[in-house]
ROZA-991654 format. One line per field, with one value per atom (N, C-alpha, C, O): residue in three letters; atom name; x, y, z. Coordinates in nm, 4 decimals, padded with zeros to 6 digits. Each point is the difference from the previous one (the first is absolute). Example, Ala and Ser with C-alpha at 12.3 -4.5 7.8 and 13.67 -1.06 7.14 Angstrom:
BEGIN
code: [ALA	ALA	ALA	ALA	SER	SER	SER	SER]
site: [N	CA	C	O	N	CA	C	O]
xx: [01.3190	-00.0890	00.0900	00.1036	-00.1386	00.0820	-00.0770	00.0509]
yy: [-00.5690	00.1190	00.1200	-00.0019	00.1069	00.1190	00.1090	00.1108]
zz: [00.7800	00.0000	00.0000	00.0665	-00.1385	00.0060	00.0730	00.0169]
***
This chain:
BEGIN
code: [MET	MET	MET	MET	LYS	LYS	LYS	LYS	ASN	ASN	ASN	ASN	LEU	LEU	LEU	LEU	LEU	LEU	LEU	LEU	PHE	PHE	PHE	PHE	THR	THR	THR	THR	ILE	ILE	ILE	ILE	ALA	ALA	ALA	ALA	ILE	ILE	ILE	ILE	PHE	PHE	PHE	PHE	SER	SER	SER	SER	SER	SER	SER	SER	PHE	PHE	PHE	PHE	PHE	PHE	PHE	PHE	ILE	ILE	ILE	ILE	ASN	ASN	ASN	ASN	ALA	ALA	ALA	ALA	GLN	GLN	GLN	GLN	ASP	ASP	ASP	ASP	LEU	LEU	LEU	LEU	PRO	PRO	PRO	PRO	ILE	ILE	ILE	ILE	ASP	ASP	ASP	ASP	GLY	GLY	GLY	GLY	LYS	LYS	LYS	LYS	VAL	VAL	VAL	VAL	HIS	HIS	HIS	HIS	LEU	LEU	LEU	LEU	ILE	ILE	ILE	ILE	GLU	GLU	GLU	GLU	PHE	PHE	PHE	PHE	ASN	ASN	ASN	ASN	ASN	ASN	ASN	ASN	LYS	LYS	LYS	LYS	ASN	ASN	ASN	ASN	SER	SER	SER	SER	LYS	LYS	LYS	LYS	PHE	PHE	PHE	PHE	THR	THR	THR	THR	VAL	VAL	VAL	VAL	PRO	PRO	PRO	PRO	THR	THR	THR	THR	GLY	GLY	GLY	GLY	LYS	LYS	LYS	LYS	THR	THR	THR	THR	TRP	TRP	TRP	TRP	ILE	ILE	ILE	ILE	ILE	ILE	ILE	ILE	TYR	TYR	TYR	TYR	ASN	ASN	ASN	ASN	ILE	ILE	ILE	ILE	LEU	LEU	LEU	LEU	GLY	GLY	GLY	GLY	ASP	ASP	ASP	ASP	ILE	ILE	ILE	ILE	GLU	GLU	GLU	GLU	ASN	ASN	ASN	ASN	THR	THR	THR	THR	GLN	GLN	GLN	GLN	THR	THR	THR	THR	GLU	GLU	GLU	GLU	GLU	GLU	GLU	GLU	ARG	ARG	ARG	ARG	ILE	ILE	ILE	ILE	ARG	ARG	ARG	ARG	ILE	ILE	ILE	ILE	ARG	ARG	ARG	ARG	LEU	LEU	LEU	LEU	LYS	LYS	LYS	LYS	ARG	ARG	ARG	ARG	VAL	VAL	VAL	VAL	ASN	ASN	ASN	ASN	ASN	ASN	ASN	ASN	LEU	LEU	LEU	LEU	ILE	ILE	ILE	ILE	PHE	PHE	PHE	PHE	LYS	LYS	LYS	LYS	TYR	TYR	TYR	TYR	GLY	GLY	GLY	GLY	GLY	GLY	GLY	GLY	PRO	PRO	PRO	PRO	MET	MET	MET	MET	VAL	VAL	VAL	VAL	TYR	TYR	TYR	TYR	LYS	LYS	LYS	LYS	TYR	TYR	TYR	TYR	ALA	ALA	ALA	ALA	MET	MET	MET	MET	THR	THR	THR	THR	THR	THR	THR	THR	ASP	ASP	ASP	ASP	GLY	GLY	GLY	GLY	THR	THR	THR	THR	PHE	PHE	PHE	PHE	PRO	PRO	PRO	PRO	LEU	LEU	LEU	LEU	ILE	ILE	ILE	ILE	PHE	PHE	PHE	PHE	LYS	LYS	LYS	LYS	GLU	GLU	GLU	GLU	ASN	ASN	ASN	ASN	THR	THR	THR	THR	ILE	ILE	ILE	ILE	PHE	PHE	PHE	PHE	GLU	GLU	GLU	GLU	LEU	LEU	LEU	LEU	GLU	GLU	GLU	GLU	ILE	ILE	ILE	ILE	PHE	PHE	PHE	PHE	HIS	HIS	HIS	HIS	SER	SER	SER	SER	ASN	ASN	ASN	ASN	GLN	GLN	GLN	GLN	ALA	ALA	ALA	ALA	PHE	PHE	PHE	PHE	MET	MET	MET	MET	THR	THR	THR	THR	TYR	TYR	TYR	TYR	VAL	VAL	VAL	VAL	GLU	GLU	GLU	GLU	VAL	VAL	VAL	VAL	ASP	ASP	ASP	ASP	ILE	ILE	ILE	ILE	ASN	ASN	ASN	ASN	LYS	LYS	LYS	LYS]
site: [N	CA	C	O	N	CA	C	O	N	CA	C	O	N	CA	C	O	N	CA	C	O	N	CA	C	O	N	CA	C	O	N	CA	C	O	N	CA	C	O	N	CA	C	O	N	CA	C	O	N	CA	C	O	N	CA	C	O	N	CA	C	O	N	CA	C	O	N	CA	C	O	N	CA	C	O	N	CA	C	O	N	CA	C	O	N	CA	C	O	N	CA	C	O	N	CA	C	O	N	CA	C	O	N	CA	C	O	N	CA	C	O	N	CA	C	O	N	CA	C	O	N	CA	C	O	N	CA	C	O	N	CA	C	O	N	CA	C	O	N	CA	C	O	N	CA	C	O	N	CA	C	O	N	CA	C	O	N	CA	C	O	N	CA	C	O	N	CA	C	O	N	CA	C	O	N	CA	C	O	N	CA	C	O	N	CA	C	O	N	CA	C	O	N	CA	C	O	N	CA	C	O	N	CA	C	O	N	CA	C	O	N	CA	C	O	N	CA	C	O	N	CA	C	O	N	CA	C	O	N	CA	C	O	N	CA	C	O	N	CA	C	O	N	CA	C	O	N	CA	C	O	N	CA	C	O	N	CA	C	O	N	CA	C	O	N	CA	C	O	N	CA	C	O	N	CA	C	O	N	CA	C	O	N	CA	C	O	N	CA	C	O	N	CA	C	O	N	CA	C	O	N	CA	C	O	N	CA	C	O	N	CA	C	O	N	CA	C	O	N	CA	C	O	N	CA	C	O	N	CA	C	O	N	CA	C	O	N	CA	C	O	N	CA	C	O	N	CA	C	O	N	CA	C	O	N	CA	C	O	N	CA	C	O	N	CA	C	O	N	CA	C	O	N	CA	C	O	N	CA	C	O	N	CA	C	O	N	CA	C	O	N	CA	C	O	N	CA	C	O	N	CA	C	O	N	CA	C	O	N	CA	C	O	N	CA	C	O	N	CA	C	O	N	CA	C	O	N	CA	C	O	N	CA	C	O	N	CA	C	O	N	CA	C	O	N	CA	C	O	N	CA	C	O	N	CA	C	O	N	CA	C	O	N	CA	C	O	N	CA	C	O	N	CA	C	O	N	CA	C	O	N	CA	C	O	N	CA	C	O	N	CA	C	O	N	CA	C	O	N	CA	C	O	N	CA	C	O	N	CA	C	O	N	CA	C	O	N	CA	C	O	N	CA	C	O	N	CA	C	O	N	CA	C	O	N	CA	C	O	N	CA	C	O	N	CA	C	O	N	CA	C	O	N	CA	C	O	N	CA	C	O	N	CA	C	O]
xx: [-04.0849	-00.0288	00.0518	00.0483	-00.0590	00.0477	00.1505	00.0470	00.0284	00.1440	00.0296	00.0943	-00.1750	00.0178	-00.0230	00.0750	-00.1789	-00.0265	00.1154	00.0410	00.0118	00.1146	00.1181	00.0644	-00.0365	00.1122	-00.0172	00.0932	-00.2120	-00.0264	00.0144	00.0622	-00.1185	00.0056	00.1436	00.0373	00.0412	00.1379	00.0838	00.0706	-00.0774	00.0810	-00.0416	00.0860	-00.2144	-00.0416	00.0420	00.0317	-00.0307	00.0444	00.1464	00.0375	00.0444	00.1428	00.0386	00.0825	-00.1401	00.0385	-00.0411	00.0817	-00.2051	-00.0510	00.0558	00.0317	-00.0197	00.0358	00.1352	00.0242	00.0622	00.1261	00.0828	00.0672	-00.0707	00.0787	-00.0542	00.0719	-00.1969	-00.0607	00.0113	-00.0294	00.0714	00.0043	00.1087	00.1140	-00.1477	00.1025	00.0953	-00.0406	00.1658	00.1010	-00.0268	00.0196	-00.0639	-00.0169	-00.1444	-00.0333	-00.0529	-00.1392	-00.0177	00.0804	-00.1850	-00.0333	-00.1272	-00.1019	00.1078	-00.1121	-00.0947	00.0433	-00.1740	-00.1030	-00.1015	-00.0335	-00.0147	-00.1130	-00.1003	00.0299	-00.1493	-00.1002	-00.1289	-00.0332	-00.0376	-00.1321	-00.1013	00.0211	-00.1323	-00.1017	-00.1385	-00.0147	-00.0872	-00.1391	-00.0728	00.0628	-00.1930	-00.0730	-00.0032	-00.0266	00.0528	00.0002	00.1314	00.0030	00.1047	00.1290	00.0672	00.1209	-00.1988	00.0525	00.0279	00.0143	-00.0064	00.0324	00.1456	00.0388	00.0415	00.1432	00.0421	-00.0565	00.1558	00.0596	00.1498	00.0663	-00.0134	00.1435	00.0678	-00.0367	00.1345	00.0654	00.0734	00.0424	-00.0290	00.0751	00.1434	00.0621	-00.0106	00.1368	00.0164	00.1124	-00.2226	00.0055	-00.0825	-00.0888	00.1187	-00.0800	-00.0242	00.0912	-00.2147	-00.0322	-00.0121	-00.0682	00.1353	-00.0119	-00.0661	00.0628	-00.1894	-00.0777	00.0150	-00.0294	00.0761	00.0248	-00.1104	-00.0241	-00.0423	-00.1039	-00.1074	00.0279	-00.1507	-00.1116	-00.0706	-00.0413	00.0277	-00.0554	-00.1169	00.0044	-00.1098	-00.1120	00.0280	00.0738	-00.1323	00.0180	-00.1152	-00.1115	00.1381	-00.1072	-00.0433	-00.1063	00.1854	-00.0372	-00.1100	-00.0737	00.0612	-00.0970	-00.1106	-00.0420	-00.0046	-00.1068	-00.1326	-00.0211	-00.0678	-00.1308	-00.1042	-00.0969	00.1150	-00.0976	00.0744	00.1230	-00.1969	00.0596	00.0366	00.0565	-00.0881	00.0331	00.1513	00.0749	-00.0324	00.1417	00.0482	-00.0674	00.1829	00.0582	00.0449	00.0590	-00.0890	00.0451	00.0490	-00.0512	00.1500	00.0474	00.0111	00.0636	-00.1265	-00.0021	00.0590	-00.0015	00.0531	00.0448	-00.1247	-00.0718	00.0458	-00.1223	00.0195	-00.0914	00.2126	00.0240	00.1476	00.0854	-00.0553	00.1353	-00.0135	-00.0597	00.1162	-00.0129	-00.1476	-00.0798	00.0418	-00.1395	-00.0861	-00.1192	00.1777	-00.0746	-00.0589	00.0731	-00.2057	-00.0699	-00.0738	-00.0796	00.1063	-00.0651	-00.1338	-00.0024	-00.1082	-00.1323	-00.0480	-00.0675	00.1020	-00.0514	00.1105	-00.0037	00.0987	00.1087	00.1167	-00.0117	00.1229	00.1202	00.0744	-00.0526	00.1737	00.0799	00.0204	00.0289	-00.0442	00.0192	00.1496	00.0722	-00.0265	00.1411	00.0224	00.1135	-00.2225	00.0097	-00.1337	-00.1054	00.1113	-00.1180	00.0459	00.0993	-00.1707	00.0365	00.0140	-00.0882	00.1982	00.0307	00.0181	-00.0256	00.0697	00.0277	00.1163	00.0998	-00.1133	00.1013	00.1045	00.0967	-00.1137	00.0969	00.0339	-00.0831	00.2026	00.0402	00.0430	00.0962	-00.1679	00.0340	-00.0157	00.0427	-00.1024	-00.0190	00.1202	00.0030	00.0944	00.1123	00.1277	00.0170	00.0730	-00.0086	-00.0879	-00.0129	-00.0465	-00.0699	00.0984	00.0653	-00.0535	00.0964	-00.0750	-00.0688	00.0830	-00.0642	00.1076	00.0854	-00.0900	00.0991	-00.0393	-00.1057	00.1916	-00.0201	-00.1348	-00.0493	-00.0087	-00.1269	-00.1218	-00.1084	00.1244	-00.1147	-00.0823	00.0541	-00.1843	-00.0924	-00.0747	-00.0590	00.0615	-00.0752	-00.0688	00.0447	-00.1537	-00.0796	-00.0388	-00.0338	00.0394	-00.0367	-00.1289	-00.0325	-00.0412	-00.1243	00.0031	00.0222	-00.0448	00.0027	-00.1434	-00.0866	00.0629	-00.1312	00.0139	00.0887	-00.1764	-00.0123	00.1191	00.0321	00.0326	00.1071	00.0148	-00.0446	00.1077	00.0184	00.1339	00.0168	00.0780	00.1317	00.0748	-00.0378	00.1455	00.0849	00.1415	00.0249	00.0676	00.1402	00.0543	-00.0426	00.1374	00.0609	00.1513	00.0469	00.0288	00.1450	00.0383	-00.0471	00.1324	00.0458	00.1403	00.0473	00.0182	00.1322	-00.0163	-00.0585	00.1103	-00.0031	00.1374	00.1021	-00.1025	00.1239	00.0089	-00.0974	00.2145	00.0249	00.0337	00.1030	-00.1875	00.0214	00.1009	00.0351	00.0110	00.0963	00.1439	00.0915	-00.0688	00.1377	00.0451	00.1128]
yy: [-15.1601	-00.0751	00.0744	-00.0616	00.1954	00.0788	-00.0198	-00.0099	00.0042	-00.0232	-00.1364	-00.0154	-00.0831	-00.1331	00.0006	-00.0631	00.1344	00.0097	00.0669	-00.0459	00.1542	00.0670	-00.0956	-00.0074	-00.0652	-00.0923	-00.1094	-00.0306	-00.0283	-00.1055	00.0541	-00.0642	00.1805	00.0584	00.0242	-00.0324	00.0880	00.0320	-00.1261	-00.0142	-00.0773	-00.1209	-00.0879	-00.0565	00.0436	-00.0845	00.0626	-00.0723	00.2031	00.0663	-00.0293	-00.0245	00.0269	-00.0198	-00.1466	-00.0401	-00.0396	-00.1401	-00.0794	-00.0728	00.0854	-00.0793	00.0483	-00.0811	00.2122	00.0545	00.0716	00.0871	-00.1224	00.0729	-00.0056	00.0975	-00.2081	-00.0117	00.0889	00.0292	00.0139	00.0822	00.1499	00.0805	-00.0419	00.1413	00.0716	-00.0464	00.1581	00.0770	00.0638	00.0388	-00.0286	00.0522	00.1458	00.0410	00.0378	00.1433	00.0395	00.1181	-00.2121	00.0320	00.0497	-00.0307	00.1069	00.0501	-00.0708	00.0028	-00.0654	-00.0772	00.0927	00.0865	-00.1058	00.0794	-00.0921	-00.1056	00.1466	-00.0651	00.1102	00.0946	-00.1064	00.1034	-00.0614	-00.1149	00.1943	-00.0363	00.0799	00.1181	-00.1831	00.0706	-00.0512	-00.1042	00.1797	-00.0416	00.0333	00.0439	-00.0639	00.0246	00.1472	00.0308	00.0594	00.1425	00.0443	00.0999	-00.1737	00.0382	-00.1190	-00.0191	-00.0605	-00.1220	00.0166	-00.0989	00.2231	00.0285	00.0460	00.0938	-00.1610	00.0260	00.0314	-00.0535	00.1404	00.0321	-00.0228	00.0556	-00.1368	-00.0262	00.1239	00.0435	00.0136	00.1220	-00.0211	-00.1108	00.2189	-00.0025	-00.0428	00.0460	-00.1344	-00.0480	-00.1135	-00.0424	-00.0078	-00.1065	-00.1197	00.0119	-00.1261	-00.1211	-00.0514	-00.0007	-00.0428	-00.0583	-00.1501	-00.0497	-00.0218	-00.1452	-00.0293	00.0129	-00.0522	-00.0235	-00.1462	-00.0904	00.0689	-00.1355	-00.0524	-00.1207	00.2077	-00.0441	00.1058	00.1199	-00.1662	00.0833	-00.0814	-00.1134	00.1715	-00.0721	00.0755	00.1225	-00.1951	00.0592	00.0011	-00.0846	00.1801	00.0124	-00.0720	00.0519	-00.1712	-00.0783	00.0559	-00.0369	00.1241	00.0611	00.1042	00.0264	00.0325	00.1077	-00.0420	00.0785	-00.2014	-00.0472	00.0608	00.0301	-00.0122	00.0589	-00.1057	00.0283	-00.1487	-00.1074	-00.1320	-00.0031	-00.1029	-00.1337	-00.0513	-00.1086	00.1852	-00.0403	-00.0052	00.0636	-00.1387	-00.0110	00.1241	00.0491	00.0001	00.1174	-00.0369	-00.1055	00.1963	-00.0168	00.1359	00.1047	-00.1085	00.1214	-00.0323	-00.0977	00.1814	-00.0208	00.1207	00.1122	-00.1393	00.1063	00.0595	-00.0691	00.1960	00.0651	00.0655	00.0033	00.0489	00.0772	-00.0019	00.0053	-00.0129	00.0204	00.0921	-00.0367	00.1575	00.1049	00.0193	00.0324	-00.0511	00.0217	-00.1255	00.0043	-00.1146	-00.1245	-00.0073	-00.0115	00.0184	-00.0073	-00.1331	-00.0318	-00.0450	-00.1296	00.0215	00.0276	-00.0396	00.0281	-00.1064	00.0318	-00.1574	-00.1091	-00.0653	-00.1203	00.1978	-00.0522	-00.0444	-00.0918	00.1564	-00.0338	-00.1151	-00.0667	00.0432	-00.1092	00.0170	00.1098	-00.2185	00.0027	-00.0026	-00.0873	00.1833	00.0050	-00.0403	-00.0235	00.0155	-00.0494	-00.0573	00.0575	-00.1720	-00.0619	-00.0642	-00.0727	00.0994	-00.0564	-00.1516	-00.0665	00.0129	-00.1433	-00.0503	-00.1171	00.2053	-00.0417	-00.0997	00.0217	-00.1285	-00.1047	00.0161	-00.0760	00.1719	00.0200	00.1477	00.0856	-00.0561	00.1387	00.0155	00.0706	-00.1369	-00.0026	00.1317	00.0102	00.0913	00.1275	00.0928	00.1053	-00.1402	00.0895	-00.0526	-00.1213	00.2102	00.1442	00.0627	-00.0530	00.1665	00.0833	00.1078	00.0607	-00.0362	00.0987	00.1065	-00.0300	00.1551	00.1123	00.0982	00.0399	-00.0013	00.0926	00.1450	00.0264	00.0654	00.1419	00.0498	-00.0438	00.1353	00.0667	-00.0922	00.0410	-00.1637	-00.0892	00.0449	00.0283	-00.0223	00.0323	-00.1287	-00.0629	00.0241	-00.1175	00.0274	00.0824	-00.1532	00.0185	-00.1365	-00.0919	00.0810	-00.1230	00.0221	00.1132	-00.2207	00.0094	-00.1041	-00.1185	00.1644	-00.0857	-00.0344	00.0872	-00.2150	-00.0450	-00.0550	-00.0808	00.1248	-00.0522	00.0324	-00.0770	00.1879	00.0481	00.1501	00.0548	00.0103	00.1445	00.0410	00.1143	-00.2068	00.0371	-00.1203	-00.1147	00.1430	-00.1041	00.0542	00.1182	-00.2063	00.0354	-00.0520	-00.1046	00.1789	-00.0395	00.0198	00.1041	-00.2050	00.0141	-00.0025	-00.0836	00.1760	00.0061	00.0564	00.0660	-00.0935	00.0543	00.0984	-00.0327	00.1524	00.1013	00.0034	00.0256	-00.0517	-00.0087	00.1181	00.0347	00.0272	00.1102	-00.0603	-00.0661	00.0874	-00.0624	00.0769	-00.0450	00.1593	00.0799	-00.0369	00.0578	-00.1530	-00.0396	-00.1141	-00.0470]
zz: [-09.6673	-00.1216	-00.1231	-00.0951	00.0980	-00.1137	-00.0200	-00.1134	00.2239	-00.0108	-00.0600	-00.0776	00.1136	-00.0559	-00.1507	-00.0744	00.0287	-00.1433	-00.0732	-00.1066	00.1631	-00.0620	-00.0118	-00.1047	00.2113	00.0010	-00.1042	-00.0744	00.0690	-00.0982	-00.1419	-00.0847	00.0584	-00.1339	-00.0436	-00.1128	00.1995	-00.0358	-00.0169	-00.0998	00.1957	-00.0099	-00.1168	-00.0675	00.0422	-00.1120	-00.1323	-00.0945	00.0856	-00.1226	-00.0288	-00.1147	00.2180	-00.0207	-00.0035	-00.0820	00.1685	00.0105	-00.1229	-00.0564	00.0146	-00.1110	-00.1336	-00.0869	00.0704	-00.1296	00.0010	-00.0835	00.1755	00.0124	-00.1279	-00.0335	-00.0376	-00.1220	-00.1118	-00.0956	00.1060	-00.1037	00.0269	-00.0883	00.2085	00.0338	-00.0788	-00.0043	-00.0577	-00.0695	00.1006	00.1096	-00.1476	00.0915	00.0342	00.1144	-00.2117	00.0233	00.0295	-00.0097	00.0451	00.0295	00.1426	00.0880	-00.0661	00.1325	00.0476	-00.0689	00.1853	00.0539	00.0753	00.0762	-00.0988	00.0670	00.0654	-00.0536	00.1692	00.0663	00.0283	00.0730	-00.1308	00.0214	00.0520	-00.0292	00.1062	00.0508	-00.0807	-00.0276	-00.0107	-00.0771	00.0364	00.0638	-00.1059	00.0159	-00.1292	-00.0963	00.0925	-00.1248	-00.0408	-00.1161	00.2083	-00.0336	-00.0652	-00.0719	00.0968	-00.0588	-00.0684	00.0130	-00.0853	-00.0629	-00.1492	-00.0719	00.0254	-00.1400	-00.0049	00.0697	-00.1529	-00.0058	-00.1430	-00.0954	00.0811	-00.1295	00.0099	00.0876	-00.1770	-00.0018	-00.0591	-00.1091	00.1787	-00.0490	-00.1331	-00.0325	-00.0423	-00.1253	00.0282	00.0959	-00.1806	00.0146	00.0997	00.0269	00.0287	00.1006	-00.0441	-00.0844	00.1420	-00.0133	00.1410	00.0828	-00.0550	00.1295	-00.0149	-00.0896	00.1783	00.0086	00.1342	00.1050	-00.1091	00.1217	00.0393	-00.0782	00.2017	00.0476	00.0922	00.0037	00.0697	00.0928	00.0162	00.0003	00.0130	00.0429	00.1069	-00.0243	00.1428	00.1138	00.0602	00.0117	00.0268	00.0713	00.1486	00.0504	00.0202	00.1443	00.0695	00.0054	00.0476	00.0615	00.1351	00.0499	00.0098	00.1276	-00.0160	00.0951	-00.2117	-00.0215	-00.0963	-00.0849	00.0982	-00.0868	00.0420	00.1175	-00.2141	00.0268	00.0321	00.0705	-00.1207	00.0189	00.0159	00.0026	00.0078	00.0053	-00.1390	-00.0129	-00.0905	-00.1376	-00.0176	00.0742	-00.1715	-00.0308	-00.0753	-00.0905	00.1285	-00.0645	-00.1414	-00.0235	-00.0697	-00.1384	-00.0503	00.0398	-00.1267	-00.0660	-00.1480	-00.0397	-00.0404	-00.1449	-00.0710	00.0506	-00.1689	-00.0889	-00.0638	-00.0723	00.0984	-00.0475	-00.1367	-00.0824	00.0601	-00.1228	-00.0344	00.0885	-00.2189	-00.0515	-00.1207	-00.1012	00.1136	-00.1012	-00.0360	00.0880	-00.2124	-00.0400	00.0097	-00.0304	00.0721	00.0146	00.1403	00.0985	-00.0901	00.1286	00.0059	-00.0884	00.1924	00.0177	00.0702	00.1199	-00.1916	00.0560	00.0983	00.0978	-00.1233	00.0832	00.0825	00.0259	00.0137	00.0812	-00.0843	-00.0812	00.1004	-00.0741	00.0641	00.0891	-00.1338	00.0549	00.1511	00.0476	00.0261	00.1442	00.0301	-00.0481	00.1279	00.0360	00.1459	00.0416	00.0363	00.1376	00.0407	-00.0275	00.0936	00.0588	00.1297	00.0025	00.1033	00.1294	-00.0131	-00.0543	00.1037	-00.0049	-00.1431	-00.0279	-00.0635	-00.1375	00.0024	00.0686	-00.1424	00.0027	-00.1097	-00.0037	-00.0846	-00.1069	-00.0117	00.0301	-00.0730	-00.0245	-00.1453	-00.0302	-00.0587	-00.1407	-00.0737	-00.1151	00.1769	-00.0679	00.0148	-00.0637	00.1439	00.0261	-00.0623	-00.0129	-00.0260	00.0136	-00.1084	-00.1103	00.1445	-00.0977	-00.0427	00.0849	-00.2134	-00.0494	-00.0787	-00.0976	00.1415	-00.0681	-00.0447	00.0792	-00.2061	-00.0553	00.0306	00.0573	-00.0962	00.0289	-00.0504	-00.1040	00.1791	-00.0299	00.0015	-00.0413	00.0880	00.0144	00.1200	00.1068	-00.1256	00.1086	00.0338	-00.0879	00.2142	00.0408	00.1331	00.0797	-00.0584	00.1208	00.0550	-00.0746	00.2058	00.0690	00.0772	00.0361	-00.0105	00.0769	00.1110	-00.0249	00.1480	00.1180	00.0395	00.0054	00.0219	00.0467	00.1419	00.0274	00.0621	00.1367	00.0891	00.0905	-00.1142	00.0873	-00.0211	-00.1008	00.1974	-00.0079	-00.0602	-00.0425	00.0388	-00.0498	-00.0529	00.0241	-00.0975	-00.0564	-00.0110	00.0240	-00.0607	-00.0109	-00.1323	-00.0491	-00.0083	-00.1261	00.0101	00.0460	-00.0894	-00.0099	-00.1470	-00.0771	00.0407	-00.1391	-00.0071	00.0924	-00.2041	-00.0273	-00.1149	-00.1033	00.1221	-00.1045	-00.0680	00.0638	-00.1938	-00.0771	-00.0942	-00.0668	00.0613	-00.0932	-00.1356	-00.0138	-00.0863	-00.1300	-00.0864	-00.1091	00.1570	-00.0770	00.0305	-00.0587	00.1494	00.0346	-00.0852	00.0145]
***
């Protein structure tokens, strides 16, 4: 199942948004959980996030998996930030998410042990 998730994440990133991909960007696929879900965009880079997916194979309960944006820089969402993934979500209107250099953001996963994120890292100095 994990291989299927990787395949879906990669193909949907390229197939749906291929016209938007920067020529000199580097594509990343990372796995994360609530213990390592805080990210910092490196200096001189911009991240364009195309997909965030929950792992339905590693759910903790029968509840639906959700992933929310918990924090962006000094803005902390106390009562749940914008939802970036919901199991069986019918729209993907939140993507792409674009974060500029030195942006710190954190995601929060509900009812699963892990998630996956695909993004393109663009060098803004070129």
